[in-house]
C-alpha positions in Angstrom: 64.0 10.3 -9.9 62.3 13.1 -8.0 62.1 16.6 -9.4 64.1 19.2 -7.4 62.6 22.7 -7.0 64.6 25.6 -5.6 62.8 28.2 -3.5 64.4 31.3 -2.0 63.5 32.6 1.4 62.6 36.3 1.6 66.1 37.0 3.0 67.9 35.0 0.3 65.7 36.6 -2.4 66.6 40.0 -1.1 70.4 39.2 -1.4 69.9 37.6 -4.8 68.1 40.7 -6.1 70.9 42.9 -4.7 73.5 40.8 -6.4 71.5 41.1 -9.7 71.4 44.9 -9.5 75.1 45.3 -8.5 76.3 42.7 -11.0 75.8 45.2 -13.8 78.7 47.3 -12.5 80.6 45.1 -10.0 82.8 42.2 -11.0 82.7 40.8 -7.4 78.9 40.7 -7.3 78.8 39.3 -10.9 81.2 36.5 -9.8 79.1 35.6 -6.7 75.8 35.7 -8.7 77.3 33.4 -11.4 78.5 31.0 -8.7 75.0 30.9 -7.1 73.4 30.1 -10.4 76.0 27.3 -11.0 75.5 25.9 -7.5 71.7 25.9 -7.8 72.2 23.6 -10.9 74.5 21.4 -8.9 71.8 21.1 -6.1 69.2 20.3 -8.7 71.4 17.4 -10.0 72.3 16.3 -6.5 70.3 17.7 -3.6 73.0 16.6 -1.1 75.7 18.6 -2.9 76.3 21.0 0.0 78.3 20.2 3.1 76.0 19.2 5.9 76.0 21.4 9.0 76.0 19.5 12.3 72.6 19.7 14.2 74.3 21.3 17.2 75.8 24.1 14.9 72.6 25.1 13.3 71.8 28.7 14.4 68.9 29.0 16.8 67.5 31.7 14.5 66.9 29.0 11.8 65.4 26.4 14.2 63.0 28.9 15.7 62.0 30.1 12.2 61.9 26.8 10.3 61.7 24.1 13.0 63.9 21.0 13.1 65.8 21.2 9.8 68.7 19.7 8.0 71.1 22.4 6.9 73.6 22.3 4.0 76.3 24.9 3.3 77.7 25.7 -0.1 80.9 27.7 -0.5 80.8 30.7 -2.8 83.5 33.1 -4.0 84.8 35.9 -1.8 84.0 34.0 1.4 80.2 34.0 0.7 78.1 31.0 1.7 74.7 29.7 0.6 72.6 27.8 3.2 69.8 25.5 2.2 67.5 22.8 3.6 65.7 20.0 1.9 62.0 19.1 2.3 59.6 16.8 0.5 57.0 18.3 -1.8 53.5 18.5 -0.5 51.5 17.6 -3.6 53.8 15.6 -5.8 57.0 13.6 -5.7 59.7 16.3 -5.5 62.4 17.6 -3.3 62.4 21.3 -2.4 65.7 22.9 -1.8 64.8 25.9 0.3 67.6 28.5 0.2 67.5 30.1 3.7 70.3 32.6 3.3 73.1 33.8 1.1 75.7 35.3 3.5 79.2 36.8 3.7 81.7 35.0 5.9 81.8 37.7 8.6 78.2 36.7 9.3 79.4 33.2 10.0 79.4 34.4 13.6 75.8 33.0 13.5 77.3 29.6 13.8 79.7 30.5 16.6 77.2 32.3 18.8 75.7 29.2 20.3 78.7 27.0 21.1 78.4 25.5 24.6 
C-alpha cells in the first residue's frame, strides 16, 4: 500500500492557521477544525474519500494555478468545504493529497462562475 502524505496549499494553510487561532474562543471554528483533522485521517486511509468534482466544474482558477487536476470535495460543518487533489510522489511510492482550499459555502460561487 502506498503512503499518503497531506500537504496544504498556502491558501489552505492560512485558513487552517486562522481556525487554530479562533478555535480557542469559538465553538464554531473548533468544530470545523476538528472535522478537518478527522477528514484528513479519512483521506489518509482512503485517498478517494471525497466526492469527485466533474472536470467541467473545476474552477478555472485551479486549472490555471495547478494544471489539469482531479478535484475532490469534502463536506465540513457549517457549510464549509475542503478541496483537494491527488498526485503521485516524486521520489518514493506515495500519494500526495494536496489540499487546495478550505472554503465557506458562500464561496462556492467559484464553481458556478464558469457554467456554459
